[in-house]
C-alpha positions in Angstrom: 136.2 90.5 119.6 133.4 93.0 120.6 135.6 95.9 119.6 136.0 94.6 116.4 132.1 93.7 115.8 131.5 97.5 117.0 134.1 98.8 114.5 132.6 97.0 111.8 128.8 98.0 112.7 130.4 101.5 112.3 132.0 100.8 109.2 128.5 99.6 107.7 126.7 102.8 109.3 129.4 105.2 107.4 129.0 103.4 104.1 125.3 103.1 104.3 124.7 106.8 105.5 125.1 108.1 101.9 122.5 105.8 100.5 120.3 106.7 103.3 120.7 110.3 102.6 120.1 109.8 98.7 117.0 107.8 99.2 115.4 110.7 101.3 116.3 113.4 99.1 113.6 115.7 98.3 113.7 117.5 94.8 112.2 121.3 94.6 110.4 121.7 91.2 112.2 124.7 90.0 112.2 126.6 86.5 115.3 126.6 84.3 114.8 130.7 84.0 114.9 131.2 87.8 118.3 129.5 88.5 120.2 132.6 87.3 118.4 135.0 89.8 118.5 132.1 92.5 122.4 132.0 92.7 123.6 131.3 96.6 120.0 130.7 97.7 120.0 127.3 96.0 123.6 126.1 96.6 123.4 122.8 97.5 119.8 122.0 96.9 118.4 119.4 95.3 116.1 120.3 92.1 114.1 119.1 89.3 113.9 120.9 86.3 113.1 120.7 82.5 116.4 121.1 80.1 117.7 120.6 76.9 120.9 118.8 76.4 124.4 118.9 75.1 127.0 116.9 74.2 128.4 114.5 76.6 132.0 116.2 77.5 130.7 119.3 75.8 131.3 121.2 79.4 134.1 122.1 81.5 134.6 121.2 85.4 133.9 124.1 87.9 133.2 122.0 90.9 137.1 120.7 91.2 136.9 121.7 95.0 133.8 119.5 95.8 135.6 116.2 94.0 133.6 117.2 90.5 136.4 116.1 88.5 137.2 114.2 85.1 138.4 111.3 86.8 135.1 110.9 88.4 132.6 112.5 86.0 131.3 113.1 82.4 130.4 117.0 81.6 127.9 118.2 79.7 125.8 121.4 79.4 122.0 121.9 80.1 119.9 124.2 78.0 117.0 126.2 78.6 114.1 124.6 75.9 114.0 127.7 73.1 116.6 129.5 74.8 120.2 128.2 73.3 122.2 131.1 74.8 121.1 130.1 78.5 123.2 127.1 79.8 125.0 125.9 82.6 127.5 123.1 83.0 126.4 119.6 84.4 128.0 116.5 85.6 127.3 112.9 85.5 129.2 110.0 87.8 130.8 107.7 85.3 128.8 103.9 85.4 125.9 105.5 86.6 122.4 104.9 85.7 122.0 108.5 84.8 125.3 108.5 82.4 124.0 105.3 80.6 120.8 106.7 79.9 122.3 109.8 78.7 124.5 107.9 76.1 121.6 105.7 74.9 119.2 108.5 74.0 121.6 109.5 71.2 123.5 112.2 69.8 123.1 114.5 66.8 119.7 116.0 65.7 117.7 113.8 68.4 119.9 115.4 70.9 119.6 118.9 69.5 115.5 118.7 69.3 115.7 118.7 73.3 116.7 122.5 72.7 113.9 123.4 71.2 111.0 125.1 72.6 108.3 123.1 74.4 110.7 120.2 74.3 113.2 119.1 76.8 114.0 116.4 79.5 113.3 116.1 83.1 116.2 116.2 85.3 117.0 115.4 88.8 120.0 116.3 90.8 121.7 118.7 92.9 122.3 122.5 92.2 125.7 124.3 93.4 126.6 127.9 93.1 129.6 128.6 91.1 130.4 132.1 91.1 130.7 132.2 87.5 130.0 135.1 85.7 128.0 133.8 82.8 125.5 131.3 84.6 126.9 131.3 88.0 125.4 127.4 88.8 126.4 124.0 88.2 124.5 120.5 88.6 125.5 117.1 89.6 123.0 114.8 87.7 121.0 111.9 89.6 118.6 110.7 87.2 116.9 111.7 83.7 113.9 110.8 82.5 113.0 111.2 78.8 110.3 113.2 77.7 107.9 112.6 74.4 105.3 114.6 72.6 101.8 113.3 73.8 100.5 110.9 71.2 98.1 113.2 69.2 94.8 114.2 70.5 95.3 112.0 73.8 96.2 112.1 77.3 97.3 109.5 79.8 95.2 106.2 80.7 95.5 103.9 83.7 97.5 100.8 82.8 98.7 97.7 84.7 100.5 95.0 84.0 99.7 91.0 84.2 102.0 88.1 84.5 104.7 87.4 81.8 104.4 83.8 81.2 107.4 82.0 80.5 107.0 79.8 77.5 110.5 78.9 76.9 112.2 75.7 77.1 114.4 77.1 79.5 114.8 74.4 82.6 113.8 75.7 86.1 113.2 79.1 85.2 109.3 79.5 85.7 109.7 82.6 88.0 111.5 84.7 85.1 107.7 86.0 84.4 107.7 87.5 87.7 110.9 89.4 87.3 109.6 90.6 84.0 106.5 91.9 85.2 108.3 94.0 87.7 110.4 95.5 85.5 107.7 96.3 82.7 106.1 97.9 85.6 108.7 100.1 86.4 109.8 100.9 82.8 106.1 102.0 82.1 106.4 104.2 85.5 109.3 105.8 84.2 108.4 106.5 80.7 105.6 109.3 82.2 102.9 108.7 79.6 100.9 105.9 81.7 99.0 106.4 85.2 100.9 103.1 86.4 98.7 100.7 88.9 100.4 98.0 90.8 100.3 94.8 89.2 98.1 92.1 90.5 100.5 91.1 93.5 100.6 94.6 94.9 96.7 95.2 94.4 95.9 92.1 96.1 98.0 93.3 98.8 96.6 96.6 98.7 93.1 95.2 99.2 94.2 92.9 102.1 95.2 96.3 103.7 91.7 97.7 103.0 90.2 94.2 104.6 92.6 94.4 107.6 91.5 98.2 108.3 87.6 97.5 107.5 87.9 94.6 110.0 88.0 96.7 112.9 91.5 95.2 114.5 93.5 98.1 114.0 93.4 101.5 115.1 90.6 103.6 112.9 91.4 107.3 111.6 91.4 109.3 108.5 94.4 108.0 107.3 92.7 104.3 107.2 92.6 102.5 104.0 89.1 102.7 103.0 87.2 100.3 100.5 86.2 101.4 97.1 89.0 103.9 96.3 91.4 101.6 94.0 92.1 103.4 90.8 90.7 101.0 88.0 92.8 99.8 85.2 91.8 101.0 81.8 94.7 99.2 79.8 96.0 95.7 80.9 99.7 94.9 79.6 100.1 91.0 79.6 102.6 89.1 77.5 104.8 85.4 77.2 108.7 84.8 77.1 108.8 82.6 74.0 112.5 81.9 73.8 115.6 82.5 76.1 118.8 82.3 74.7 121.5 83.2 77.4 124.8 81.0 76.9 126.7 81.2 73.6 130.2 81.3 74.8 130.0 79.8 78.5 130.7 83.1 79.9 130.6 82.9 84.1 128.8 85.4 86.4 125.2 86.6 85.9 122.4 88.0 87.7 119.5 86.7 90.1 115.9 87.3 89.6 114.1 86.0 92.6 116.5 83.2 93.1 117.1 82.4 89.5 120.5 82.9 87.8 120.8 84.4 84.4 123.4 84.7 82.2 126.8 85.5 82.2 129.4 88.4 81.6 131.0 86.8 78.6 127.7 85.2 77.0 125.5 87.3 73.9 121.9 87.1 75.0 118.6 86.8 73.2 114.9 87.1 74.6 111.9 86.6 72.5 108.7 88.6 73.7 105.1 88.7 72.9 103.2 92.0 74.3 99.4 92.2 74.4 97.6 95.6 74.9 94.2 94.7 76.4 91.0 96.7 76.9 89.8 96.0 80.5 86.4 97.0 79.7 86.0 94.7 76.9 88.5 92.1 76.9 89.4 92.6 73.3 93.3 92.9 72.4 93.7 96.4 71.1 97.4 95.7 69.8 100.1 93.0 69.8 103.7 93.0 69.1 106.8 90.5 69.1 109.7 92.1 70.5 113.3 90.5 70.3 116.0 91.7 73.0 119.5 91.5 72.1 122.2 92.4 74.9 124.6 93.8 72.0 122.1 96.2 71.0 121.3 99.5 72.8 118.0 100.1 74.5 115.9 103.1 72.7 115.0 106.4 74.3 113.2 104.7 77.4 115.2 101.9 78.1 115.4 99.9 81.5 118.4 100.4 83.8 117.8 98.0 86.6 117.2 100.6 89.5 114.8 100.0 92.4 114.0 96.5 91.5 113.6 94.7 94.8 113.6 91.0 92.9 116.7 91.7 91.0 120.6 91.5 92.2 123.4 90.9 90.5 127.0 88.8 90.3 128.4 91.4 88.0 127.3 95.0 89.7 123.7 94.1 89.1 121.2 93.9 86.4 122.1 96.6 84.0 125.6 94.8 83.2 124.4 91.4 82.9 124.0 90.2 78.9 120.4 88.8 79.7 119.7 92.2 81.7 120.7 94.1 78.7 118.7 91.8 76.3 115.6 92.4 78.8 116.4 96.4 78.8 116.3 96.1 75.0 113.3 94.3 74.9 111.6 96.4 77.5 112.5 99.8 75.9 110.9 98.4 72.4 107.7 97.2 74.3 107.2 100.5 75.9 107.9 102.5 72.9 105.2 100.3 71.0 102.1 100.7 73.7 103.1 104.5 73.8 102.3 104.6 70.2 99.0 102.7 70.6 97.8 105.6 72.6 96.8 107.5 69.5 94.2 104.7 68.4 92.6 104.7 72.1 89.7 107.0 72.8 90.2 109.3 76.0 87.6 110.9 77.6 86.5 112.4 80.8 83.6 113.9 82.5 82.1 117.5 84.4 81.7 116.7 87.6 80.7 120.3 88.5 78.7 123.1 86.6 77.7 125.9 88.5 77.2 129.4 87.9 80.9 130.3 86.0 82.6 127.1 87.7 83.0 124.1 85.9 85.3 121.3 86.9 86.4 118.4 84.9 87.5 115.0 86.4 91.1 114.5 85.0 94.1 116.4 85.9 97.7 116.6 86.4 97.5 112.7 86.9 96.3 112.1 83.3 98.7 115.3 81.8 95.7 117.9 81.3 97.3 121.4 80.9 96.6 125.0 81.6 95.4 126.5 78.5 94.0 122.9 76.9 90.9 123.0 75.2 88.1 120.1 75.2 84.9 119.5 73.4 81.9 118.9 75.9 78.8 117.2 74.8 76.1 114.2 75.5 77.4 110.9 74.6 74.9 108.0 73.3 76.2 104.5 73.4 75.6 102.3 70.2 75.0 99.0 71.4 74.6 95.8 69.4 70.9 94.5 70.1 72.1 90.8 69.5 75.4 90.9 71.6 74.9 93.7 74.0 78.2 95.0 73.1 78.7 98.9 72.7 79.9 99.3 69.2 80.6 102.9 69.1 79.3 106.6 70.7 78.2 109.3 69.3 78.7 112.8 71.2 76.4 115.7 70.3 78.5 118.9 70.9 77.2 121.2 73.6 80.4 123.5 73.4 83.9 124.1 74.2 85.8 124.2 77.2 89.2 125.8 78.1 91.6 124.7 81.4 92.2 127.6 83.5 93.5 125.7 86.5 94.8 122.2 87.2 95.0 120.1 90.2 96.0 116.3 90.6 92.6 115.1 89.7 90.5 117.6 88.6 91.0 120.7 86.2 89.1 124.1 86.5 87.8 125.4 83.2 85.9 128.5 81.6 83.5 127.8 78.7 84.7 129.2 75.2 81.4 128.2 73.5 78.0 127.0 74.3 77.6 128.3 78.0 74.1 127.5 78.8 74.1 124.2 77.4 77.0 122.5 79.2 75.8 120.4 82.2 77.4 118.3 84.6 77.6 114.9 83.9 78.6 115.6 80.1 81.3 114.1 78.5 84.8 116.0 77.5 87.0 115.0 74.8 90.3 116.8 73.8 90.3 119.0 71.0 93.2 117.5 68.6 
């Protein structure tokens, strides 16, 4: 009996090892143009790069000796954006999340635009040296992330997701809102166009850790969580699930969200959700919409495919294959598309935190999407306040000059003065030039 238990344990370890290795993979950020020069040096290296996409099955199989063959993988070609002659083979495992996202992204003109200059998709995977003549590398793709042009004149805002209240008549499904809150948080993060903060539950847990560290009952050091350092949310997303239809044909199977069984493999599912985008400073609703997620419709460019959700398990290979899951995926894709579009109408600004001699630093950086060469208007801001209510009606900026970004770090950016050197001072407001 002990021998059998030991063998089962060894088998489990062997099965779990690839998953552990995958989870611990560190991806190196590598420019597309450096791949050809790297050759053997990067063989077997996990990398992230920006690439244009080719049609599925447009590539050939050059990694057969490593088990990358047509019975298990789909082939594509990855292109250097703006350089259509620079390309190499890439592969996506069949039935993988990455392949599903690739297929949902579309074909034709939409796919071709990813190959244009200053466009492209973020691609994560392992690159191999193939000794080929034209382009001696190939890549096995783990994950892709769709990029979009930044909304005109705007950069990233911090955002958090509140609870999605379940107002549907679905009996016993009161925890459905918690599951959708988790899904929306993950989808916003995957979109790449927001600074996504943890939901209320996550933030409360973080504050509990801060309080514990402050109590003196833990070891004290530089890494002890400090009070007053949490990033505030500029935007708040909340919503309500108003209707759930998950059983029209009596199918079996389904998924489980925090102990709640949803849907079935043969059913057609539909979910109706109302979404609100709220300004956390004023409490005003900036925008709202209603979305209807349907299981038979493919999700949009962002979509959600079920990875990384601790609360979601599945009786039919997980969330992404269940009909209710597909309806949720469709609804979330629509909701995130809607939220990104609203950024054009939401003012974005930062401040000068240092203005000394020729050194000027602003309090916005890579996290907010600031890039080298970007220009900002700088000046003093005056708030127009309603004397009756105390509400800020608008702001007026008195321009003092123009800045251009020369160096970017995570939370700050170094700038040079293009106009108005003597008038620019610490504390002034900066706004992106459209």
